[in-house]
N, C-alpha and C positions, 0 to 999 in steps of 0.2 A: 610586285614591291606593294611594301603597306606604307600609310605615310608617316610611320613612326624614323620605317629605316631610310626613308625619303630624305626625312629632316635630319635623320643622323650623317647620310654621305655628303648633301648638300654643306654640314658643319663643316667635316674635317675639311673638305673641299675649299672653302672659305677658311679656315684658320693658315692655310697657305701665305692667304695674301692678305697683310696686316696692315691696309689703305682699308678706311670702315666708308671713305667719301662714297662708295657705292651704297651700302647695306643703307646711309641717313638716308639717302636720295629717295630711297624705296620707301622708306621709313615715313619721309615726309609728306607722300605723297597719301596715307593710309587713311581709310574712314574712322579707325576711330580715334576716341578723345584722347585727353590722358588720364582721365581718370579708369576708363574703360581698360588703357594697356596696365597701370599699377595693378588693377583688379586682377588683371587678365597673369601675371608678374609675380603676384602672391599666391592663388589656386594653384598653377604652375609647381609655385615650390613646394606650398602647403601638402600638395598631392602627390609629388613624388619623394617627399619623404615621410611617406606614410608604406605602411607594406599592403596594400591592396590594389595589385595591379591593376585589378579590373575595373575599378573604379577610373582610376588613370586612364585606360583606356577607354573607356566610355567617353570622358572628358573629353580628350584630345580626339577623337572620332568625330566628334560633334565642333572644332573654332573650325573657322573660316578660312579662308584664304590670309587674307588681312592678317588673324591672327597667327597662324603658322607663320607667316613672315616675322612676326613683332617675336615669336619664340626663337627664330632662327637667328635672326641678328643678334636676341639676347646670347644664346650660348656662345657665339662667334666671341662678340664683345666678351664677355666672364671668364672664357676662356685664354684671348688674350693680356687681359688684366693679369690674371692665372699667373699666367708665363713670364712674365714683366715683375711677378714679385715674388 
């Protein structure tokens, strides 16, 4: 199973849990700065809107564990807020 599938599966599992406290606890201990997180999310949004899957895949494959945790939390929080509205 590749990283993308693992992220998708873990996001789906977390969507069942509306309590964000566990996600926030993990995010508070990351080595990323706030600037790093903003840059990561900007890259993620920009690359995911493009039609070049190979460019997105190469970018995604180069991410570290902390960056993957940020993306997972972002997807979970986004889905929760989209469901609420």
